[in-house]
C-alpha positions as CSV (number, residue, x, y, z in Angstrom):
1,M,0.0,0.0,0.0
2,S,1.3,3.4,-0.9
3,S,2.3,5.8,1.9
4,N,0.7,9.1,2.4
5,R,3.8,10.9,1.1
6,E,3.7,8.8,-2.1
7,R,0.0,9.5,-2.6
8,Q,0.5,13.2,-2.0
9,L,3.3,13.4,-4.5
10,A,1.3,11.5,-7.1
11,E,-1.7,13.8,-6.6
12,L,0.4,17.0,-6.7
13,V,2.2,15.8,-9.9
14,L,-1.3,15.3,-11.5
15,L,-2.5,18.7,-10.2
16,Q,0.6,20.4,-11.7
17,S,-0.1,18.8,-15.1
18,M,-3.7,20.0,-14.9
19,Y,-2.7,23.6,-13.9
20,P,0.8,24.1,-15.4
21,D,0.7,27.9,-15.4
22,E,-1.0,28.3,-12.0
23,F,0.8,25.8,-9.9
24,E,3.7,26.8,-7.7
25,W,5.7,24.6,-5.2
26,Q,6.3,26.0,-1.8
27,T,7.5,24.7,1.6
28,P,7.1,26.0,5.2
29,H,10.7,27.3,4.9
30,G,10.2,29.1,1.6
31,S,12.3,26.8,-0.6
32,E,10.8,25.5,-3.8
33,P,11.9,21.9,-4.6
34,S,11.4,20.7,-8.1
35,L,9.5,17.5,-8.8
36,D,12.8,15.7,-9.4
37,E,14.0,16.8,-6.0
38,L,10.7,15.8,-4.3
39,E,10.9,12.4,-5.8
40,A,14.7,12.0,-5.3
41,T,16.0,8.8,-3.7
42,D,18.7,10.6,-1.8
43,P,18.1,9.7,1.9
44,S,18.8,13.3,3.2
45,V,16.3,14.8,0.8
46,T,13.7,12.1,1.5
47,L,14.1,12.5,5.3
48,K,13.8,16.3,5.0
49,I,10.5,16.0,3.1
50,E,9.1,13.3,5.4
51,R,9.7,15.4,8.5
52,R,7.5,18.3,7.4
53,Y,4.3,19.1,5.6
54,I,4.3,19.2,1.8
55,S,3.0,22.6,0.9
56,H,2.1,24.2,-2.4
57,T,0.2,27.1,-3.8
58,L,-2.3,27.1,-6.6
59,S,-2.6,30.6,-8.1
60,Y,-5.6,30.9,-10.5
61,H,-7.8,33.6,-11.9
62,C,-11.6,33.1,-11.5
63,R,-13.5,35.7,-13.7
64,P,-17.2,35.5,-13.7
65,N,-19.1,36.6,-16.8
66,I,-19.8,40.1,-15.4
67,P,-20.4,43.6,-16.9
68,L,-17.6,46.1,-17.4
69,T,-18.8,48.0,-14.4
70,R,-18.2,45.1,-12.0
71,I,-14.9,43.9,-10.5
72,A,-13.2,40.8,-11.9
73,A,-12.4,38.8,-8.9
74,S,-8.9,37.3,-8.4
75,Y,-8.0,34.7,-5.8
76,T,-5.0,32.6,-4.8
77,L,-5.6,29.3,-3.0
78,S,-2.8,28.1,-0.7
79,L,-3.0,24.4,0.3
80,T,-0.9,22.6,2.9
81,L,-0.9,18.8,3.2
82,P,-0.3,17.3,6.7
83,A,1.6,14.1,7.0
84,T,-1.6,12.2,7.7
85,Y,-3.3,13.4,4.5
86,P,-5.2,11.7,2.8
87,T,-5.7,8.7,5.1
88,H,-6.8,10.5,8.2
89,S,-6.6,14.3,7.7
90,P,-8.1,16.7,5.2
91,P,-5.9,19.4,3.5
92,T,-5.8,22.8,5.1
93,A,-6.3,25.8,2.9
94,Y,-6.4,29.6,2.9
95,L,-7.8,31.9,0.2
96,H,-5.9,35.1,-0.6
97,C,-8.0,37.8,-2.3
98,A,-6.9,40.6,-4.6
99,P,-6.6,44.0,-3.0
100,D,-9.6,45.3,-5.0
101,I,-12.0,42.7,-3.7
102,P,-14.6,44.2,-1.3
103,T,-14.6,43.1,2.3
104,A,-18.0,41.5,2.1
105,T,-17.0,39.5,-1.0
106,R,-13.8,38.4,0.8
107,K,-15.8,37.0,3.7
108,A,-18.2,35.3,1.4
109,A,-15.4,33.8,-0.6
110,R,-13.7,32.4,2.4
111,Q,-16.9,31.0,3.7
112,L,-17.3,29.1,0.4
113,L,-13.8,27.7,1.0
114,T,-14.8,26.5,4.5
115,D,-18.0,24.9,3.2
116,T,-16.1,23.2,0.4
117,L,-13.5,21.8,2.8
118,S,-16.2,20.5,5.1
119,S,-17.9,18.7,2.2
120,L,-14.8,16.7,1.2
121,E,-14.8,13.0,1.9
122,S,-12.0,11.7,4.2
123,G,-9.6,9.0,3.3
124,I,-9.3,9.8,-0.4
125,E,-7.4,12.3,-2.5
126,S,-9.5,15.4,-2.8
127,L,-7.4,18.4,-4.1
128,D,-8.8,18.4,-7.6
129,L,-12.4,18.2,-6.3
130,L,-11.5,21.1,-3.9
131,V,-10.1,23.3,-6.7
132,T,-12.9,22.6,-9.2
133,S,-15.7,23.0,-6.6
134,L,-14.3,26.2,-5.1
135,T,-13.7,27.7,-8.6
136,A,-17.3,27.0,-9.5
137,S,-18.5,28.6,-6.3
138,L,-16.3,31.6,-6.6
139,A,-17.7,32.3,-10.0
140,T,-21.1,33.0,-8.4
141,L,-19.7,35.8,-6.4
142,V,-20.3,39.1,-8.2
143,P,-19.2,42.2,-6.4
144,P,-21.6,45.1,-6.5
145,P,-20.9,48.1,-8.8
146,S,-19.3,51.2,-7.3
147,P,-21.7,54.0,-6.6
148,D,-20.1,56.3,-9.2
149,Q,-20.4,53.7,-12.0
150,N,-23.2,53.7,-14.5
151,P,-24.0,50.2,-15.8
152,T,-25.8,51.6,-18.8
153,T,-22.8,53.6,-20.1
154,N,-21.7,52.5,-23.6
155,P,-17.9,52.6,-23.9
156,I,-18.2,53.6,-27.6
157,S,-20.2,56.7,-26.6
158,Q,-17.6,57.6,-24.0
159,E,-14.9,57.9,-26.7
160,K,-16.2,61.3,-27.8
161,S,-15.2,62.8,-24.5
162,E,-11.8,61.0,-23.9
163,P,-8.7,60.1,-25.9
164,I,-8.3,57.0,-28.0
165,R,-5.4,54.9,-26.8
166,L,-3.3,52.3,-28.7
167,Q,-1.3,50.2,-26.3
168,L,1.3,47.4,-26.7
169,F,1.9,44.7,-24.1
170,W,4.9,42.4,-24.2
171,A,4.9,39.1,-22.3
172,H,7.7,36.6,-21.7
173,H,5.2,34.1,-23.0
174,L,1.6,33.8,-23.8
175,L,0.5,30.2,-23.8
176,A,-2.2,29.5,-21.3
177,T,-5.6,28.9,-23.0
178,S,-7.4,30.5,-20.1
179,K,-5.5,33.8,-20.4
180,R,-6.0,33.9,-24.1
181,K,-9.7,33.4,-23.7
182,D,-9.8,36.2,-21.1
183,I,-8.0,38.6,-23.5
184,Q,-10.4,37.9,-26.3
185,S,-13.5,38.1,-24.0
186,W,-12.4,41.3,-22.3
187,S,-11.4,43.0,-25.5
188,R,-15.0,42.5,-26.9
189,E,-16.6,43.5,-23.6
190,L,-14.5,46.7,-23.5
191,H,-15.0,47.5,-27.2
192,L,-11.3,47.2,-28.0
193,T,-9.7,46.2,-31.2
194,G,-6.3,44.6,-31.8
195,W,-4.2,41.5,-32.1
196,A,-2.6,38.9,-29.8
197,R,0.3,36.7,-30.8
198,P,0.7,33.7,-28.5
199,G,4.1,32.1,-28.0
200,H,7.5,33.2,-26.8
201,P,7.4,36.2,-26.6
202,G,3.8,37.0,-26.4
203,A,2.4,40.3,-27.7
204,V,-1.0,42.0,-27.2
205,L,-1.9,45.2,-29.1
206,V,-5.2,46.9,-28.3
207,E,-6.9,50.2,-29.1
208,G,-10.0,51.8,-27.6
209,S,-11.0,54.6,-25.2
210,A,-8.3,55.4,-22.7
211,S,-10.4,54.3,-19.8
212,S,-11.2,51.0,-21.4
213,V,-7.6,50.3,-22.2
214,A,-6.7,51.1,-18.6
215,E,-9.3,48.7,-17.4
216,F,-8.0,46.0,-19.8
217,E,-4.5,46.6,-18.4
218,R,-5.7,46.3,-14.8
219,R,-7.3,43.0,-15.6
220,I,-4.5,41.3,-17.4
221,K,-2.0,42.4,-14.8
222,A,-4.2,40.6,-12.2
223,L,-3.6,37.3,-14.1
224,R,-0.1,36.8,-12.5
225,W,2.0,36.8,-15.6
226,Q,5.6,35.6,-15.3
227,A,6.6,38.8,-17.0
228,L,4.3,41.5,-18.5
229,Q,5.3,45.0,-19.6
230,V,3.6,47.9,-21.3
231,R,6.0,48.6,-24.2
232,G,4.3,51.6,-25.6
233,S,1.1,53.7,-25.7
234,I,-0.2,56.3,-28.1
235,D,-3.1,58.6,-27.3
236,G,-5.0,60.4,-30.1
237,P,-8.3,61.9,-31.1
238,E,-9.6,59.0,-33.2
239,R,-9.2,55.3,-33.8
240,S,-6.7,53.9,-36.3
241,L,-8.3,50.5,-36.2
242,D,-11.9,49.4,-36.7
243,A,-14.0,50.1,-33.6
244,G,-14.8,47.3,-31.2
245,Q,-13.8,44.2,-33.2
246,G,-12.0,42.5,-30.3
247,V,-8.6,41.0,-30.2
248,V,-7.7,38.6,-33.0
249,E,-5.0,36.0,-32.5
250,V,-2.2,35.7,-35.2
251,Q,0.6,33.2,-35.6
252,E,3.4,35.6,-36.3
253,L,4.4,39.1,-35.2
254,S,5.0,39.9,-38.9
255,E,1.2,39.7,-39.4
256,I,0.6,42.5,-37.0
257,V,3.4,44.5,-38.6
258,S,1.8,44.0,-42.1
259,A,-1.6,45.0,-40.8
260,L,-0.2,48.2,-39.2
261,R,1.7,49.1,-42.4
262,T,-1.6,49.1,-44.4
263,I,-2.7,51.9,-41.9
264,D,0.5,53.9,-41.3
265,D,4.1,52.9,-41.6
266,S,4.9,54.8,-38.5
267,L,2.6,52.6,-36.4
268,A,4.4,49.5,-37.7
269,D,7.8,51.0,-36.8
270,W,6.5,51.9,-33.4
271,F,5.3,48.3,-32.8
272,L,8.7,46.9,-33.9
273,S,10.5,49.3,-31.7
274,G,8.3,48.3,-28.7
275,M,8.9,44.6,-29.4
276,K,12.6,45.4,-29.8
277,I,12.7,43.9,-33.3
278,G,14.9,45.3,-36.0
279,H,12.7,44.1,-38.9
280,A,9.4,42.4,-39.6
């Protein structure tokens, strides 16, 4: 029969494969052993692991389908596995909430975690069930709109009273399907137009009202990118791209360059400079 430690490691390896961009190893002392180290046969490493809890953090973004005027909720779930899990003890967990989450929503979210933990069956591996159940429950929490926000305001109509912004984001990589779906969904919701190039590096170029672009920036920065930078921004009186078409994914950066050259050579040169590329 497998030991608790072996069952924990097998479950964590599976969880890491299911959430490759959200999973982060941790320990009570702050070191971050790799899977190879955790599974090492070296007696000193094995003894060190067996004498303490196995701990890890799952960082993930839960974004309900909510209007522009609502806050997109962001949570980080920290899990600690005691030596007696899963045979005799449940996992322990704590939910970290983003700074912009209202206090009432924080309390409700953490109560959902408590309820989810109490519903887990003892004696079996339950981390995947915990994560999926909690994520589904968190999606039902919709923070109320701020008093100064008007749910009926159309972002397109706001453009007459504020600048149009073209903004370039550079990312070390853009691979996670969940992030790519969020980018496309948010761009349509915020009436933005632009392109996204997945891969290494990743690039996202959007245009829309300055306030909508600022909101888009706030949201994608909450997704916990490994590296994300704003590489350039241009404000002007009118759009260069078609209004509100959303972000379209392309395979190569050269496709974005070619599209920009059909509009204005200077925009293509600006994009290349921002991406630090000498030529298309």
